[in-house]
Backbone as CSV, one residue per row, in Angstrom:
resi,resn,N_x,N_y,N_z,CA_x,CA_y,CA_z,C_x,C_y,C_z
1,UNK,47.785,1.458,53.944,47.275,0.341,53.133,47.583,0.596,51.671
2,UNK,48.067,-0.430,50.961,48.416,-0.273,49.564,47.170,-0.040,48.716
3,UNK,47.341,0.784,47.672,46.231,1.035,46.757,45.927,-0.239,45.965
4,UNK,44.659,-0.467,45.727,44.244,-1.675,45.002,44.491,-1.511,43.509
5,UNK,44.995,-2.559,42.860,45.206,-2.559,41.422,43.957,-3.089,40.718
6,UNK,43.626,-2.472,39.594,42.481,-2.934,38.816,42.775,-4.303,38.204
7,UNK,41.728,-5.100,38.058,41.843,-6.385,37.372,41.610,-6.137,35.884
8,UNK,42.660,-6.261,35.099,42.568,-5.985,33.672,41.895,-7.169,32.973
9,UNK,40.899,-6.874,32.157,40.149,-7.909,31.450,41.054,-8.605,30.432
10,UNK,41.069,-9.921,30.457,41.795,-10.709,29.469,40.774,-11.300,28.507
11,UNK,40.765,-10.802,27.282,39.747,-11.178,26.300,40.232,-12.351,25.458
12,UNK,39.418,-13.369,25.351,39.766,-14.557,24.574,38.964,-14.591,23.273
13,UNK,39.267,-15.564,22.456,38.524,-15.774,21.225,37.186,-16.434,21.559
14,UNK,36.284,-16.431,20.604,34.995,-17.105,20.780,34.837,-18.095,19.638
15,UNK,35.047,-19.380,19.922,35.026,-20.425,18.898,34.217,-21.607,19.425
16,UNK,33.216,-22.013,18.671,32.431,-23.187,19.045,31.704,-23.055,20.358
17,UNK,31.306,-21.839,20.707,30.586,-21.616,21.955,31.469,-21.541,23.178
18,UNK,32.793,-21.648,23.006,33.745,-21.575,24.119,34.672,-20.376,23.928
19,UNK,35.465,-20.107,24.948,36.382,-18.965,24.933,37.825,-19.455,25.069
20,UNK,38.398,-19.996,23.988,39.779,-20.482,24.063,40.793,-19.351,23.890
21,UNK,41.977,-19.570,24.404,43.092,-18.677,24.096,43.613,-19.003,22.703
22,UNK,44.257,-18.053,22.070,44.834,-18.306,20.762,45.969,-19.314,20.862
23,UNK,46.073,-20.191,19.868,47.145,-21.187,19.896,48.506,-20.527,19.692
24,UNK,48.513,-19.297,19.165,49.785,-18.606,18.930,50.397,-18.059,20.210
25,UNK,49.575,-17.916,21.251,50.074,-17.361,22.504,50.272,-15.855,22.480
26,UNK,49.837,-15.205,21.401,50.050,-13.756,21.274,48.857,-12.974,21.818
27,UNK,49.141,-11.791,22.330,48.094,-10.873,22.757,48.607,-9.456,22.601
28,UNK,47.696,-8.511,22.677,48.099,-7.108,22.621,47.171,-6.292,23.512
29,UNK,47.648,-5.155,23.998,46.820,-4.360,24.911,45.784,-3.528,24.163
30,UNK,44.688,-3.242,24.864,43.675,-2.309,24.387,43.765,-1.072,25.265
31,UNK,43.925,0.080,24.636,44.117,1.333,25.373,42.854,2.179,25.329
32,UNK,42.647,2.959,26.387,41.549,3.918,26.371,42.047,5.249,25.822
33,UNK,41.220,6.257,25.901,41.579,7.554,25.336,42.746,8.233,26.021
34,UNK,43.112,7.769,27.208,44.241,8.344,27.936,45.455,7.406,27.911
35,UNK,45.470,6.496,26.958,46.574,5.548,26.769,46.791,4.636,27.973
36,UNK,45.732,4.348,28.693,45.794,3.391,29.790,45.331,2.032,29.299
37,UNK,45.993,0.991,29.755,45.620,-0.366,29.364,44.347,-0.766,30.109
38,UNK,43.300,-1.101,29.356,42.041,-1.490,29.990,41.703,-2.955,29.709
39,UNK,42.435,-3.579,28.797,42.191,-4.994,28.481,43.335,-5.505,27.612
40,UNK,43.391,-6.823,27.502,44.288,-7.478,26.551,43.443,-8.390,25.669
41,UNK,43.726,-8.388,24.360,42.980,-9.258,23.440,43.936,-10.214,22.747
42,UNK,43.423,-11.384,22.417,44.221,-12.378,21.700,44.444,-11.940,20.252
43,UNK,45.585,-12.339,19.716,45.882,-12.128,18.305,45.741,-13.483,17.624
44,UNK,44.625,-13.686,16.933,44.310,-14.984,16.354,45.248,-15.325,15.202
45,UNK,45.439,-16.617,14.981,46.322,-17.111,13.938,45.519,-17.886,12.895
46,UNK,46.215,-18.383,11.871,45.576,-19.216,10.850,44.973,-20.480,11.482
47,UNK,45.656,-21.016,12.476,45.145,-22.215,13.154,43.837,-21.904,13.868
48,UNK,43.738,-20.736,14.486,42.485,-20.343,15.125,41.373,-20.212,14.086
49,UNK,41.710,-19.676,12.915,40.730,-19.577,11.832,40.247,-20.964,11.433
50,UNK,41.168,-21.901,11.320,40.786,-23.268,10.956,39.890,-23.883,12.025
51,UNK,40.209,-23.652,13.294,39.360,-24.163,14.377,37.957,-23.578,14.304
52,UNK,37.868,-22.299,13.954,36.560,-21.656,13.839,35.757,-22.259,12.686
53,UNK,36.434,-22.569,11.578,35.744,-23.190,10.438,35.225,-24.570,10.830
54,UNK,36.023,-25.327,11.561,35.582,-26.660,11.991,34.366,-26.564,12.910
55,UNK,34.368,-25.573,13.804,33.217,-25.386,14.695,31.979,-24.987,13.905
56,UNK,32.159,-24.092,12.930,31.026,-23.652,12.108,30.492,-24.801,11.259
57,UNK,31.384,-25.667,10.780,30.957,-26.807,9.961,30.089,-27.765,10.780
58,UNK,30.453,-27.983,12.041,29.650,-28.856,12.898,28.276,-28.243,13.176
59,UNK,28.239,-26.913,13.284,26.976,-26.245,13.616,26.086,-26.043,12.401
60,UNK,26.660,-26.113,11.198,25.923,-25.747,9.987,24.645,-26.540,9.765
61,UNK,24.656,-27.882,9.832,23.413,-28.609,9.540,22.253,-28.203,10.448
62,UNK,22.523,-28.097,11.736,21.456,-27.754,12.666,20.921,-26.349,12.453
63,UNK,21.820,-25.386,12.192,21.381,-23.998,12.029,20.679,-23.797,10.690
64,UNK,21.168,-24.443,9.640,20.542,-24.309,8.327,19.157,-24.948,8.304
65,UNK,18.964,-26.006,9.101,17.665,-26.680,9.148,16.744,-26.123,10.229
66,UNK,17.246,-25.207,11.050,16.415,-24.621,12.106,15.253,-23.851,11.487
67,UNK,14.135,-23.833,12.167,12.983,-23.100,11.658,13.259,-21.596,11.675
68,UNK,12.600,-20.897,10.777,12.739,-19.444,10.747,12.282,-18.829,12.068
69,UNK,11.263,-19.436,12.668,10.770,-18.959,13.967,11.873,-19.033,15.020
70,UNK,12.598,-20.148,15.054,13.652,-20.317,16.049,14.786,-19.320,15.819
71,UNK,15.195,-19.136,14.581,16.268,-18.177,14.297,15.848,-16.770,14.726
72,UNK,14.602,-16.425,14.461,14.117,-15.107,14.883,14.102,-14.955,16.391
73,UNK,13.711,-16.024,17.104,13.677,-15.971,18.560,15.089,-15.802,19.138
74,UNK,16.056,-16.451,18.543,17.429,-16.345,19.051,17.994,-14.954,18.783
75,UNK,17.744,-14.406,17.606,18.190,-13.043,17.324,17.536,-12.051,18.282
76,UNK,16.262,-12.282,18.588,15.576,-11.397,19.529,16.158,-11.549,20.935
77,UNK,16.517,-12.771,21.299,17.142,-13.001,22.607,18.482,-12.268,22.697
78,UNK,19.224,-12.228,21.607,20.475,-11.468,21.587,20.208,-9.985,21.855
79,UNK,19.135,-9.476,21.266,18.770,-8.077,21.506,18.413,-7.853,22.973
80,UNK,17.703,-8.797,23.569,17.349,-8.690,24.992,18.596,-8.616,25.871
81,UNK,19.557,-9.496,25.600,20.769,-9.526,26.410,21.603,-8.269,26.210
82,UNK,21.643,-7.768,25.002,22.376,-6.535,24.731,21.723,-5.346,25.429
83,UNK,20.400,-5.356,25.467,19.681,-4.284,26.171,20.069,-4.258,27.646
84,UNK,20.232,-5.425,28.246,20.570,-5.493,29.663,21.978,-5.039,29.982
85,UNK,22.854,-5.022,28.968,24.246,-4.596,29.181,24.562,-3.325,28.400
86,UNK,23.551,-2.526,28.180,23.696,-1.316,27.363,24.770,-0.383,27.916
87,UNK,24.766,-0.162,29.217,25.728,0.765,29.819,27.163,0.258,29.650
88,UNK,27.361,-1.041,29.820,28.703,-1.604,29.686,29.226,-1.445,28.261
89,UNK,28.380,-1.708,27.283,28.801,-1.568,25.886,29.066,-0.106,25.545
90,UNK,28.218,0.786,26.027,28.417,2.212,25.749,29.739,2.683,26.333
91,UNK,30.069,2.224,27.531,31.336,2.600,28.157,32.523,2.068,27.354
92,UNK,32.417,0.824,26.865,33.505,0.235,26.085,33.716,0.980,24.780
93,UNK,32.630,1.353,24.121,32.741,2.085,22.854,33.324,3.458,23.094
94,UNK,32.820,4.144,24.105,33.291,5.500,24.383,34.763,5.529,24.774
95,UNK,35.200,4.570,25.577,36.575,4.597,26.072,37.595,4.171,25.028
96,UNK,37.198,3.359,24.059,38.170,2.849,23.086,38.111,3.544,21.731
97,UNK,37.030,4.248,21.438,36.919,4.891,20.128,36.954,6.414,20.201
98,UNK,36.784,6.974,21.389,36.849,8.424,21.524,35.553,9.150,21.268
99,UNK,34.461,8.440,20.958,33.183,9.115,20.757,32.600,9.505,22.103
100,UNK,31.661,10.417,22.093,31.043,10.864,23.338,30.190,9.754,23.925
101,UNK,29.986,9.771,25.257,29.120,8.748,25.864,27.724,8.725,25.269
102,UNK,27.187,9.887,24.934,25.841,9.931,24.356,25.809,9.259,22.993
103,UNK,26.822,9.508,22.169,26.869,8.885,20.847,27.101,7.380,20.966
104,UNK,27.929,6.988,21.931,28.178,5.563,22.146,26.893,4.850,22.540
105,UNK,26.107,5.473,23.390,24.848,4.845,23.812,23.882,4.739,22.632
106,UNK,23.856,5.753,21.767,22.986,5.680,20.588,23.404,4.532,19.677
107,UNK,24.701,4.286,19.594,25.166,3.164,18.773,24.714,1.829,19.355
108,UNK,24.781,1.703,20.666,24.320,0.465,21.300,22.817,0.281,21.068
109,UNK,22.066,1.348,21.231,20.622,1.258,21.026,20.292,0.911,19.576
110,UNK,21.058,1.483,18.636,20.852,1.147,17.227,21.189,-0.318,16.960
111,UNK,22.189,-0.855,17.661,22.559,-2.266,17.501,21.454,-3.178,18.031
112,UNK,20.846,-2.789,19.150,19.720,-3.555,19.698,18.572,-3.574,18.695
113,UNK,18.237,-2.404,18.163,17.151,-2.316,17.194,17.467,-3.104,15.924
114,UNK,18.746,-3.137,15.552,19.142,-3.873,14.347,18.917,-5.374,14.526
115,UNK,19.228,-5.890,15.701,18.976,-7.305,15.972,17.483,-7.619,15.941
116,UNK,16.693,-6.726,16.503,15.239,-6.921,16.492,14.721,-6.899,15.056
117,UNK,15.285,-6.034,14.238,14.844,-5.941,12.841,15.127,-7.245,12.090
118,UNK,16.336,-7.758,12.240,16.665,-9.006,11.555,15.865,-10.176,12.143
119,UNK,15.571,-10.118,13.438,14.719,-11.145,14.032,13.347,-11.149,13.363
120,UNK,12.845,-9.978,13.054,11.562,-9.881,12.372,11.603,-10.385,10.940
121,UNK,12.750,-10.189,10.265,12.869,-10.638,8.877,13.050,-12.148,8.759
122,UNK,13.404,-12.826,9.851,13.777,-14.236,9.775,12.701,-15.108,9.127
123,UNK,11.439,-14.813,9.338,10.380,-15.630,8.736,9.592,-14.861,7.679
124,UNK,10.186,-13.794,7.148,9.484,-12.987,6.152,10.267,-12.797,4.854
125,UNK,11.607,-12.842,4.926,12.384,-12.564,3.708,12.129,-13.615,2.629
126,UNK,11.682,-14.822,3.018,11.425,-15.877,2.044,10.344,-15.472,1.050
127,UNK,9.340,-14.710,1.522,8.263,-14.279,0.631,8.745,-13.236,-0.372
128,UNK,9.798,-12.514,-0.010,10.305,-11.469,-0.892,11.339,-12.025,-1.871
129,UNK,12.224,-12.891,-1.383,13.274,-13.441,-2.232,12.813,-14.677,-3.002
130,UNK,11.724,-15.314,-2.572,11.187,-16.468,-3.283,9.962,-16.064,-4.088
131,UNK,9.454,-17.015,-4.903,8.295,-16.688,-5.722,7.699,-17.955,-6.326
132,UNK,6.486,-17.805,-6.897,5.889,-18.845,-7.724,6.044,-18.415,-9.169
133,UNK,6.653,-19.260,-9.978,6.976,-18.894,-11.355,5.916,-19.402,-12.325
134,UNK,5.483,-18.571,-13.268,4.529,-19.045,-14.285,5.244,-19.939,-15.298
135,UNK,4.695,-21.119,-15.550,5.283,-22.044,-16.514,4.208,-22.530,-17.483
136,UNK,4.628,-22.906,-18.684,3.695,-23.391,-19.711,3.550,-24.899,-19.572
137,UNK,2.636,-25.334,-18.742,2.435,-26.755,-18.537,1.695,-27.005,-17.255
138,UNK,1.274,-28.231,-17.029,0.493,-28.576,-15.824,1.394,-28.766,-14.607
139,UNK,2.081,-27.713,-14.216,3.012,-27.784,-13.092,2.915,-26.517,-12.252
140,UNK,3.226,-26.697,-10.976,3.550,-25.555,-10.118,5.069,-25.444,-10.081
141,UNK,5.564,-24.228,-10.134,7.009,-24.008,-10.121,7.320,-22.949,-9.077
142,UNK,8.065,-23.376,-8.043,8.372,-22.473,-6.931,9.878,-22.261,-6.831
143,UNK,10.280,-21.054,-6.493,11.668,-20.751,-6.165,11.741,-20.367,-4.694
144,UNK,12.560,-21.095,-3.926,12.659,-20.844,-2.486,14.124,-20.602,-2.133
145,UNK,14.400,-19.661,-1.219,15.785,-19.393,-0.811,16.266,-20.395,0.227
146,UNK,17.523,-20.798,0.121,18.162,-21.679,1.083,19.512,-21.099,1.477
147,UNK,19.983,-21.371,2.710,21.269,-20.802,3.157,22.427,-21.243,2.270
148,UNK,23.341,-20.328,2.034,24.522,-20.630,1.225,25.502,-21.527,1.980
149,UNK,25.747,-21.214,3.246,26.699,-21.993,4.029,27.523,-21.093,4.937
150,UNK,28.654,-21.595,5.372,29.515,-20.853,6.302,29.919,-19.522,5.674
151,UNK,29.784,-18.449,6.440,30.056,-17.104,5.940,31.142,-16.439,6.775
152,UNK,32.145,-15.894,6.110,33.191,-15.125,6.771,32.850,-13.648,6.759
153,UNK,33.107,-12.971,7.859,32.792,-11.548,8.003,34.053,-10.786,8.390
154,UNK,34.330,-9.708,7.684,35.441,-8.817,8.000,34.848,-7.480,8.425
155,UNK,34.876,-7.207,9.728,34.217,-6.016,10.278,35.095,-4.775,10.110
156,UNK,34.486,-3.607,9.937,35.248,-2.358,9.812,35.629,-1.789,11.174
157,UNK,36.417,-0.740,11.150,36.858,-0.093,12.389,35.712,0.616,13.098
158,UNK,34.875,1.275,12.332,33.770,2.003,12.945,32.539,1.928,12.040
159,UNK,31.360,1.981,12.630,31.086,1.926,14.065,31.388,0.530,14.601
160,UNK,32.136,0.476,15.671,32.743,-0.771,16.126,31.733,-1.852,16.496
161,UNK,30.587,-1.479,17.046,29.574,-2.460,17.426,28.478,-2.580,16.379
162,UNK,27.928,-1.485,15.945,26.784,-1.511,15.034,27.132,-2.216,13.727
163,UNK,28.295,-1.953,13.181,28.678,-2.595,11.925,28.839,-4.096,12.108
164,UNK,29.482,-4.507,13.195,29.667,-5.937,13.450,28.329,-6.643,13.614
165,UNK,27.433,-6.061,14.400,26.117,-6.657,14.621,25.372,-6.795,13.292
166,UNK,25.422,-5.771,12.459,24.728,-5.797,11.177,25.278,-6.885,10.274
167,UNK,26.614,-6.982,10.211,27.242,-7.948,9.317,27.025,-9.385,9.784
168,UNK,26.943,-9.592,11.083,26.736,-10.946,11.618,25.263,-11.346,11.532
169,UNK,24.360,-10.420,11.800,22.939,-10.752,11.880,22.347,-11.141,10.525
170,UNK,22.820,-10.539,9.427,22.290,-10.853,8.105,22.467,-12.318,7.734
171,UNK,23.710,-12.831,7.726,23.907,-14.259,7.440,23.220,-15.173,8.461
172,UNK,23.243,-14.797,9.744,22.549,-15.601,10.754,21.071,-15.730,10.420
173,UNK,20.456,-14.636,10.024,19.041,-14.629,9.676,18.761,-15.587,8.524
174,UNK,19.708,-15.691,7.587,19.541,-16.569,6.431,19.775,-18.032,6.779
175,UNK,20.358,-18.308,7.953,20.653,-19.676,8.344,22.096,-20.076,8.140
176,UNK,22.989,-19.096,8.019,24.408,-19.370,7.772,25.223,-19.200,9.057
177,UNK,26.048,-20.176,9.423,27.011,-19.957,10.509,28.012,-18.878,10.106
178,UNK,28.528,-18.147,11.095,29.369,-16.979,10.819,30.705,-17.094,11.541
179,UNK,31.767,-16.695,10.825,33.086,-16.508,11.428,33.453,-15.042,11.206
180,UNK,33.515,-14.258,12.264,33.743,-12.824,12.149,35.125,-12.454,12.658
181,UNK,35.798,-11.607,11.900,37.072,-11.028,12.320,36.788,-9.610,12.789
182,UNK,37.049,-9.338,14.060,36.736,-8.038,14.644,37.680,-6.960,14.127
183,UNK,37.320,-5.729,14.385,38.161,-4.593,14.020,39.542,-4.710,14.656
184,UNK,40.574,-4.338,13.907,41.938,-4.360,14.446,42.081,-3.421,15.637
185,UNK,41.606,-2.187,15.457,41.909,-1.134,16.425,40.880,-1.008,17.546
186,UNK,39.656,-1.495,17.327,38.608,-1.368,18.352,37.924,-2.717,18.561
187,UNK,38.653,-3.699,19.112,38.077,-5.047,19.237,37.215,-5.268,20.474
188,UNK,37.266,-4.362,21.454,36.593,-4.635,22.725,35.084,-4.820,22.583
189,UNK,34.362,-3.985,21.810,32.924,-4.241,21.648,32.633,-5.614,21.050
190,UNK,33.492,-6.089,20.144,33.292,-7.419,19.549,33.473,-8.510,20.600
191,UNK,34.441,-8.322,21.489,34.664,-9.300,22.560,33.441,-9.365,23.470
192,UNK,32.903,-8.217,23.817,31.704,-8.194,24.658,30.516,-8.797,23.921
193,UNK,30.452,-8.586,22.607,29.355,-9.152,21.825,29.435,-10.678,21.799
194,UNK,30.641,-11.216,21.840,30.767,-12.680,21.898,30.158,-13.214,23.193
195,UNK,30.255,-12.442,24.269,29.639,-12.852,25.526,28.116,-12.822,25.419
196,UNK,27.588,-11.893,24.630,26.150,-11.861,24.368,25.727,-13.133,23.638
197,UNK,26.506,-13.517,22.621,26.185,-14.725,21.857,26.203,-15.962,22.758
198,UNK,27.155,-15.993,23.679,27.312,-17.167,24.540,26.157,-17.328,25.520
199,UNK,25.424,-16.262,25.791,24.337,-16.310,26.778,22.967,-16.071,26.149
200,UNK,22.862,-16.242,24.832,21.609,-15.921,24.135,21.030,-17.105,23.377
201,UNK,21.353,-18.317,23.802,20.824,-19.526,23.163,21.345,-19.728,21.751
202,UNK,22.390,-19.004,21.360,22.997,-19.224,20.049,23.710,-20.574,20.087
203,UNK,23.361,-21.518,19.210,24.028,-22.823,19.235,25.537,-22.693,19.041
204,UNK,26.281,-23.547,19.718,27.746,-23.509,19.628,28.190,-23.623,18.182
205,UNK,29.060,-22.710,17.767,29.608,-22.733,16.425,28.860,-21.896,15.414
206,UNK,27.666,-21.429,15.748,26.908,-20.606,14.803,27.555,-19.236,14.652
207,UNK,28.056,-18.680,15.736,28.813,-17.423,15.679,30.183,-17.662,16.293
208,UNK,31.226,-17.318,15.557,32.605,-17.418,16.021,33.268,-16.069,15.781
209,UNK,33.941,-15.524,16.802,34.523,-14.190,16.702,36.008,-14.257,17.020
210,UNK,36.813,-13.753,16.082,38.263,-13.739,16.228,38.749,-12.303,16.333
211,UNK,39.693,-12.078,17.214,40.356,-10.782,17.296,41.798,-10.944,16.818
212,UNK,42.367,-9.865,16.338,43.744,-9.941,15.853,43.986,-8.968,14.722
213,UNK,44.810,-9.364,13.772,45.181,-8.507,12.660,44.450,-8.956,11.399
214,UNK,43.668,-8.046,10.824,42.941,-8.382,9.600,43.910,-8.824,8.506
215,UNK,45.059,-8.184,8.434,46.028,-8.506,7.383,46.488,-9.962,7.455
216,UNK,46.503,-10.555,8.649,46.929,-11.940,8.801,45.809,-12.929,8.516
217,UNK,44.568,-12.532,8.772,43.446,-13.465,8.666,42.678,-13.338,7.358
218,UNK,42.893,-12.265,6.635,42.140,-12.020,5.407,42.400,-13.099,4.365
219,UNK,43.647,-13.418,4.140,43.977,-14.393,3.091,43.492,-15.801,3.428
220,UNK,43.750,-16.338,4.635,43.238,-17.685,4.936,41.720,-17.767,4.945
221,UNK,41.036,-16.706,5.356,39.576,-16.716,5.316,39.084,-16.719,3.873
222,UNK,39.695,-15.917,3.023,39.256,-15.809,1.630,39.543,-17.084,0.852
223,UNK,40.599,-17.796,1.221,41.031,-18.969,0.453,40.416,-20.270,0.966
224,UNK,39.905,-20.277,2.192,39.426,-21.531,2.779,38.243,-22.071,1.982
225,UNK,38.330,-23.324,1.571,37.342,-23.911,0.671,36.002,-24.194,1.347
226,UNK,35.960,-24.285,2.665,34.696,-24.582,3.341,33.924,-23.324,3.721
227,UNK,34.516,-22.173,3.529,33.781,-20.924,3.707,33.122,-20.602,2.377
228,UNK,31.790,-20.591,2.365,31.050,-20.474,1.110,30.826,-19.035,0.665
229,UNK,30.838,-18.104,1.612,30.579,-16.706,1.283,31.419,-15.820,2.182
230,UNK,31.714,-14.640,1.686,32.521,-13.698,2.457,31.909,-12.306,2.358
231,UNK,31.757,-11.677,3.508,31.180,-10.338,3.604,32.207,-9.424,4.250
232,UNK,32.649,-8.412,3.526,33.641,-7.478,4.053,33.161,-6.050,3.940
233,UNK,33.549,-5.217,4.903,33.110,-3.826,4.914,34.301,-2.895,5.012
234,UNK,34.283,-1.869,4.176,35.277,-0.790,4.193,36.709,-1.312,4.067
235,UNK,36.916,-2.263,3.172,38.261,-2.756,2.906,39.010,-1.766,2.018
236,UNK,40.323,-1.758,2.135,41.147,-0.928,1.256,41.152,-1.535,-0.146
237,UNK,41.532,-0.755,-1.159,41.573,-1.310,-2.521,42.447,-2.556,-2.634
238,UNK,43.590,-2.561,-1.974,44.472,-3.726,-2.052,43.841,-4.939,-1.352
239,UNK,43.142,-4.698,-0.248,42.471,-5.797,0.448,41.329,-6.361,-0.385
240,UNK,40.589,-5.494,-1.044,39.498,-5.954,-1.912,40.042,-6.857,-3.024
241,UNK,41.151,-6.441,-3.608,41.757,-7.236,-4.671,42.226,-8.587,-4.154
242,UNK,42.858,-8.593,-2.987,43.352,-9.842,-2.401,42.200,-10.801,-2.112
243,UNK,41.102,-10.273,-1.561,39.943,-11.106,-1.246,39.363,-11.723,-2.517
244,UNK,39.169,-10.914,-3.534,38.539,-11.402,-4.761,39.410,-12.437,-5.471
245,UNK,40.724,-12.229,-5.464,41.612,-13.190,-6.116,41.656,-14.510,-5.351
246,UNK,41.737,-14.445,-4.025,41.800,-15.669,-3.228,40.471,-16.419,-3.253
247,UNK,39.357,-15.685,-3.244,38.038,-16.313,-3.213,37.706,-16.995,-4.533
248,UNK,38.344,-16.595,-5.615,38.053,-17.185,-6.921,38.446,-18.653,-6.979
249,UNK,39.320,-19.082,-6.083,39.809,-20.461,-6.105,38.679,-21.469,-5.926
250,UNK,37.694,-21.153,-5.084,36.575,-22.085,-4.897,35.233,-21.432,-5.223
251,UNK,35.279,-20.397,-6.058,34.056,-19.705,-6.491,33.242,-19.211,-5.301
252,UNK,33.944,-18.741,-4.279,33.267,-18.225,-3.076,32.467,-16.970,-3.430
253,UNK,31.301,-16.855,-2.828,30.527,-15.623,-2.987,31.200,-14.505,-2.197
254,UNK,31.437,-13.383,-2.834,32.076,-12.251,-2.177,31.149,-11.046,-2.269
255,UNK,30.839,-10.477,-1.117,29.978,-9.291,-1.057,30.720,-8.235,-0.247
256,UNK,31.209,-7.210,-0.919,31.988,-6.162,-0.278,31.202,-4.855,-0.295
257,UNK,31.135,-4.201,0.861,30.380,-2.952,0.974,31.281,-1.859,1.537
258,UNK,30.883,-0.643,1.282,31.610,0.512,1.820,30.584,1.533,2.274
259,UNK,30.507,1.744,3.594,29.513,2.647,4.164,30.183,3.618,5.128
260,UNK,29.624,4.808,5.200,30.034,5.770,6.219,29.354,5.411,7.530
261,UNK,29.791,6.047,8.625,29.169,5.779,9.926,27.678,6.074,9.902
262,UNK,27.286,7.148,9.214,25.876,7.512,9.152,25.072,6.481,8.371
263,UNK,25.659,5.921,7.326,24.932,4.945,6.514,24.660,3.648,7.265
264,UNK,25.523,3.309,8.241,25.274,2.090,9.018,23.999,2.211,9.845
265,UNK,23.498,3.412,10.048,22.272,3.610,10.817,21.017,3.519,9.947
266,UNK,21.194,3.419,8.625,20.066,3.416,7.694,19.558,1.989,7.501
267,UNK,18.428,1.658,8.102,17.882,0.307,8.018,17.607,-0.114,6.580
268,UNK,17.092,0.813,5.770,16.745,0.460,4.393,17.974,0.128,3.563
269,UNK,19.131,0.628,3.971,20.366,0.392,3.225,21.091,-0.862,3.683
270,UNK,21.125,-1.119,4.987,21.974,-2.199,5.508,21.213,-3.300,6.226
271,UNK,19.896,-3.187,6.351,19.129,-4.194,7.112,17.808,-4.522,6.443
272,UNK,17.866,-4.733,5.135,16.682,-5.112,4.372,16.846,-6.542,3.865
273,UNK,15.825,-7.138,3.258,15.995,-8.485,2.687,17.112,-8.558,1.647
274,UNK,17.429,-7.430,1.036,18.493,-7.419,0.025,19.872,-7.552,0.680
275,UNK,19.944,-7.360,1.987,21.189,-7.624,2.721,21.262,-9.072,3.183
276,UNK,20.162,-9.806,3.034,20.142,-11.240,3.320,20.379,-12.030,2.036
277,UNK,19.972,-11.467,0.922,20.036,-12.166,-0.368,21.427,-12.719,-0.725
278,UNK,22.542,-12.008,-0.434,23.845,-12.571,-0.814,24.193,-13.882,-0.127
279,UNK,23.427,-14.271,0.896,23.768,-15.455,1.680,22.754,-16.581,1.520
280,UNK,21.976,-16.515,0.442,21.033,-17.594,0.135,21.227,-18.048,-1.309
281,UNK,20.907,-19.305,-1.545,20.850,-19.868,-2.885,19.374,-20.047,-3.241
282,UNK,19.074,-20.006,-4.529,17.694,-20.178,-4.976,17.480,-21.603,-5.455
283,UNK,16.517,-22.286,-4.842,16.182,-23.661,-5.204,14.824,-23.658,-5.896
284,UNK,14.771,-24.252,-7.085,13.533,-24.293,-7.852,12.897,-25.674,-7.750
285,UNK,11.604,-25.690,-7.457,10.869,-26.929,-7.245,9.731,-27.008,-8.264
286,UNK,9.645,-28.148,-8.944,8.545,-28.407,-9.874,7.596,-29.415,-9.221
287,UNK,6.282,-29.147,-9.347,5.284,-30.050,-8.773,4.114,-30.172,-9.744
288,UNK,3.709,-31.388,-10.037,2.573,-31.535,-10.970,1.311,-30.898,-10.426
289,UNK,0.537,-30.318,-11.313,-0.773,-29.781,-10.950,-1.841,-30.569,-11.709
290,UNK,-3.069,-30.324,-11.382,-4.151,-31.055,-12.040,-4.197,-30.697,-13.526
291,UNK,-4.529,-31.638,-14.344,-4.582,-31.408,-15.790,-6.020,-31.225,-16.252
């Protein structure tokens, strides 16, 4: 009897709550530590980026107007689904990044906890970032945070899952739809995370995940006028310069960070209200008071 061949996973993009193939028709293999092909991922194009922006634009009004309670519940649901697939994610991280199975599992567990943390902040960061302002007159003056809008995310190579989850959850918590570009070299955890989003009550278009080459997608993401903010991690000096120059065209908010693997585990550094602040605008409200 002939030996059975493994069914190699064919990973698609995640746009508008669906899993389309790239319009470019390109793909590339994902190798494990022994140079065996374990999956194929799509190489997204500028057209795929545009499709993701259109999906995020359709989802923006509903997500920005969603209650903080609902956003927190959805983030918590994502954590629940990730908990149920912990072993699968740990195996994907270990086989594609070379870390030990124990370290891979700790990364998955940290990602679950990170989602729960942002779920908790969803209805609390407003008290920290907003305030009542003292004014000289018979008025109440309040400053309240509101979502900035569609946010582009450029994920780093490592930690392949924890960094992506952190970068996506912050803008989501603020009420911003997200378009994320996964790591070039370790895209498999991002592909699996898109499946978590698809089964966690995340409205279509709120999270969109593209795989491919950062060098090809960086410029169109930075220049697109409907992307209001951009969050990038561990970019090279030349990439940072390219992002800032392209984003200046429409005064896009640019927030670039550089963290070591250990720093991504520090909640106070990467998962506080100050990591939500770059994705909100401050709205000031005046209201008459009794004279």
